[in-house]
N, C-alpha and C positions, 0 to 999 in steps of 0.2 A: 457283345454289347460294349459300345464306347461311351464312357462317362466323362464329362468335362472336369469333374472334381479330381480325376486322376492326376492332372497337371499340378494341382496344389499339393497333393500327397507326395509327388516326386520332388517338388521344391522343398518340402519338409524333410524328406530323406537326405537331401543334399546339404543341409545345414551342418555346421560343425557340432553344435549342441542344439538340443530340441526338448520341448515339453512333450509329454505323451499327446497323441492326437486322438480326438474323440469325435466319432461320426454319429450324429443324432438323426433320427428320421422315423417315419411311420413304418410299421411292420411290412415286409415284403417290397421295399423300395430298392433292394439290391445292395445293402450295406456289406453283407458277408461276401457276396460275389466280387464287389469292388475291392475289398481288402485282400481277399485270398486269391482270387483268380486273376485279377488285373494288376493290383499293386504288388501282390506276392511275387510276380515275375521279376521284380527288381531286387530280390533277395536270394541268398543261397538256399535258405530254408524258412518256412513259416511254421510256427507252433501256435495252434489255435485252441483256446478253451471256450466252450460254449456252456454258459452257466444255466441256460434253459434246458438244453438237451442232457447235460450231465451235471446235475446240482452238486455232486460230490466234489467237484473242483473248488467249491467254496472253502473246503478244508485247508487249501494251500495258503489261505489268508488269515487263518484263525489265530495263530499264536504271535505272529510278528508281521509288520508291514514293511520291514526293511527289504529292499529289492533283492539283496543276496539271499535272504532266507526264503522269500517267495519263489525265486527261480529254482532253488534247491528242492523245495517241496513240489514244484511243477515237474521237474525232471524225475523225481521219485514216483510221482503219480502217473506220468505218461510214458516213462521209459525212454524219453527222447532228450538228447543233449541240446542245450541252447547256447549258442555262441553270440554274445551281445554285440560283437563288432560286425557280424554279417547277417544275423537272423532277425526275423520280425516276429514279435509276440503279439498275438491278437486275442483280446479279451472280449468275446462276443456276448451279446445280451448282458452287458455289465449292470444293467438295472436290476438284475436278479440277485446281485451280490454287492451290497453297499460297502463292505470292507474292501472289495476290489476297486470300487470307485474311489474310496478314500486313499487307496494305495497309490493312485496316480500322482498325488501330491508328493509322495516320497520318491517315486521314480523321477519326477521333475527336479527335485532338490538334490538327490543323492546319486542319480544315474542319468544325467542329461545327455549322454552319448548313446544310450540304449534306444532301440527302435521298438516302441510300445504303442500299439494302436487299439483303441477300444471302440465298441459300437453298442448301440442300444435303441430300442423303440419306446422305452418309457423313462428315458434319462431325465426328462423334465419333471418327473414325479418323485425323484430321489429326495430323501430327507436331508442328506448331506451331499455336498458337491464341492469338488476341489477348485473353487473360484480362483482364476488367475494362474492355475497350475496346469492347464491343458490348452491345446490349440483346437478349438471346436469348429466343426463344420456340420451343416445340415444337408443330408442327402434326400432330396425330394423325388417324387416320380419323375421319370424321364421327361425332359423338356421337348418342345417341338424340334429343336435342333438335334437332340439325341435321337428322337424318333426318325428323323431323316438319316442320321448316321446308320441306324439299324437297317434302313432300306438298301444300303450299299449302292445307291444310284449316284455314282461319282459326279456325273454332269449336273444333276440337280443339287447335290450337296455344294458343289462349287458355286452354282448360281446363288444359292442361299447365302453362302459365306461372303460372296462379293456383293450381296444385296442387289442383284440384277433387277432391272426395271422393265424388261421386255415383256411383251404380251404372252409369249410362249412360256417364259419362266413363271409369270403370274398365274397362268392357268394351271400349271402343274403344281406349284406350291400351294395354291388355294385348294386344289383337289386333295393333296396330302393332308392339309389342315382339316378337311372334312373327315378324312380317315382317322386323324388323331382325336377329333371330337368323340368318335365312337370308341376307339381302343383306349384312349387315355395314355398315361405314361407308366403304368405298372409294368415292370420288365417282363414278367411272364406273359402278360397280355400282348405286349409289343412283339415278343419273339414268336408267339403263336400266330399272330396276325400275318407276319411276313412269311412264316412257314407254309401257310395255307393259301395266301393271296393269289399265287400264280397257278394253283392246282384246283382248289375248290373254295370259292369265295363263300358259299353258303355254309360249308363245314367250318370255315374259319370264323364266321360270325357266331356260329353255335358254340365253338370252343372258347372264344373270347367271352361270350356271355356266361359260360360255365365258370370261367376263371373269376370273373367279376362277382358272381354269386358266392363262390367259395371265399374270396377275400372279405366280402362284407360280413359273411357269417363268422369268420375269424375275428374281425374287429368287434362284433357284437359279443363274442365270448370274452374278449379282453375287457369289455366294459365291466363285467362281473368280477373278473379276476383281479384287475388292477385299480378298481374304483376307490378302494379304501373307504374313507368316511363319506365320500360323495355317493349319492343314490345312483346306482347303476341304471335303473329304469329311467331316471331323469336324464342321464347322459345319452341314453339311447333315444329318448324322445327328442332331445335337441338335435342330435345327429340326423335323425330321420326327417326332422322338420326343415333342415337347411334346403334340400332340393325342392320340397313343397313350396317354401316361401320364395325361393328364387324363381320358380316357374310361374308364380302368380303374376309376373309382369312379362310383357312380350318385347316390344321395341323400346320401352322406357328403361330408365336406369333402375338397377336393383334397389329395392327399398331396405330400410334398416330392419333388423330382425325384430319381429313382433312376438312378445312373450305370451300374449293371451291365447288360450286354447292349445298351447303346446303340451301342457301337463296339467292334470286335474288340480284344481284349487290353487294354482300358482299363476301369477300374472305380472309380477314385478321383476325388474332386473336382478335385485338382490336374491330372489328365489333361484335364479338360473346362473348366477355369477360363477359358482364353483364348477358347475358342469361345463360351462363355456370355457373356463380356464383349463379344465382337464383336457378337453378336445384340442385346444390350441397347443398345450404342452406336449401332447402325444402326436402333434403334427397332422391331425385328421381334419382340422378346420383352419381356415385362414380368416383373419380379422381385418376389417376395413372400417376406419372411424370417420364419420362425417364431420366436417368442420363448417361451422356457420359463419356468415358475415365475411369480414375481411381476413383472409388467412395470413398468418405470420409464422416465422420460424422461432423456435422449433415447433413443428406441427404437433408433436406429442403433448406440449404444454396446453394446447387449446382444444383437445378432444374432450368430449363429455363421456364419462365412464358408462353411463347407462344407455348410450346410443352406439350401436355397432351393427355393421353389416357382416354376415357370416357367409363365407364361400366354402365349398367342399375342396379338399386338397387335390382331387383328381377329377378332371372333366369326364373321363370315361366312366368312372363309377357314378358320377352325377347323373349322366344319361341313363345308366343301367337302373339306378334307383327310381328314376322317373318312368321306366319302362319304354324309353325311346329307342326304337330299332334302327339298324343301320340304313334301311331303305328310307325311313322318314328323314334321317339326318342328311341323306344324299339329295333329297328333294329341295328345289330352289327356295320354296317357301320357308324352309327351316332356317335359312340365313337371317331371317328377321326375328328369330328368337334371341334377342340381345343378351339375355342373362348367360347364355352359353359362352358367347364371346367375352363377356365381362369376367366370368369365372376363369376363362383361359388367360386373359391378360393379368388377372390377379396372380395366377400361378407363375406366369413367366416373370413378373416383377419380383415375386418372392424368391424365385430361383436365382436372381442376380443380387439378392440381399436386401431388397426393398420390402421388408416385412416388419411390422404390419403395414397395411396400406391406408391411404387417406383419400377422402373424396370431399366434395364441396356442395353445399346446398344453401339456397337463399330463396325464400318464398316458394315458388313453383319451379325454380330452375335448379338443376343438379348436374354437376360434372363428375363423371365416374371416378377419376383419379386426379389427385394433385401431388406433385413431387417437389421437394426442396432440393435444388441442384447444389453443386459445390460452391457456387457464388452466393448462396443464401437466397436465391430467387425462387419464387413459387411458380411452378410450371403446370398448367392444366392439361389434362389428357382426356379427350372425349372418345368414347368407343361407339362405333356404329357397325353392327354386324353385317349389314348388307351393302348395297351400292348407293343407297341414299346417304348423302354426306351433309345435308343441311343440319346444323346443330344450333337450335335456338338457345339452349342452355349455355353453350360455349360463348355465344354472342353476348348473353347476359353477363357472363363472367368477365368478358373483355370490357364491357361498359362500366362495370362496377369496380374491377380490380386492376385494369390496365396492365396486363402482363406483357413482358417484352417478347415472349414467344409462346405459341400455342401448338398443340398436337391433336390430330384426329387419327384414330386407328380404324380403318374401314375395310370393306371387301373389295375395294378398288386397287389399282396399281399405285395410286397416290400421286403426289406432286414430284416435280424434279428435285434432284439432290441439291440444286442451286437455291431452292427456296429456303430461306433462313428464318422466317417469322411465323407464318401460318402454315405449318407443315402437316401434310396428309401422308400417312404411311399405311401400307397393307398390314392387316392384323398379324400376319405371320412373322413380321419383323419387330414385334414388340420388344424382344430382348435387346434390340439395337438402339432403343430410345436414348440411353445415356450418351451415345456417341454424338447426338445432335442437340442435346439440351444444354 
């Protein structure tokens, strides 16, 4: 599995001094594999503590948070020597040990040459956090690009990286996007998909569905384990309602999340605020805030707290929760289910750091995404899942807001790279949007 975050980790390693690195992300997105199997190859030895699997490791942090004392305790507990100048210390599932999370502050201040990497799936729920003392990254499900890397189809990967515009490249890339809609980006599902695709597609579909079921069951167990003072059943109700509400629209834009009928006797945003916050902190939901009227920067200042769109963090799990099978996804009619494309784009934008997302609405017009570029300009992005590219809402935005540049992401090959104003791009190139805005 090739993960693009590895490049950032290697750059961190090559610094003369460094803060501990912290990898946040939903459970089973590949954090341990990235740190130990991929990044670990850059070091003489890796020493890994998993606080979930071995809670006794918490004792290493009980009496002192001085790096020297912690390492001495770790060596005594593991029987393994740690050489700070050559070895990598991995503190896995650090959310299970708050003192270990606090210790990152002291590693940053007293041992800035050490290689200390932490990871966790509930980091956002910690009561204490070493603000400013870690270099933090989010590992999300595998992106469409990483999905292509896993295929090992070198010619297709090259076409994607060069943003090829040919009919042949478009057909193949769109076909793989359809596969991605089914598998999603959870590493185990992706690995299984490619393992079976050339031998038994039916068995591969069955295995991926089984993985999706197990993942969702694990997340539901986490609701009860980590919910704290938030009602676990309320969290589960919101989580289950995300696919249901997304699928309520077809080719129209996704509606804002509606609170009525999600949970008994609760119908206001204030009733659901903590549950929504919990899901976002645990990286299981993605938020998109509608902006009304004339959008201005910074967009965050103009969002309304009680108006939010919620997307699922993985499009494969989204389809599984809706009971959508691989055959249905392959059917051409499925391309007009715009909420799938919109969820995909939200994921791709989040993966390049544009999280939360923002959209625009005015009366009956709605543009799926608006972005503030590095010039302070607001750029609208319309999403059309199929080959129909007429966008009345985008035209309404143009008339009211007069943007210098617009984008449409569609199921077509798009416009020429020479087009600089009203740009149409294939959906699968969503991650390349910043290169053109």
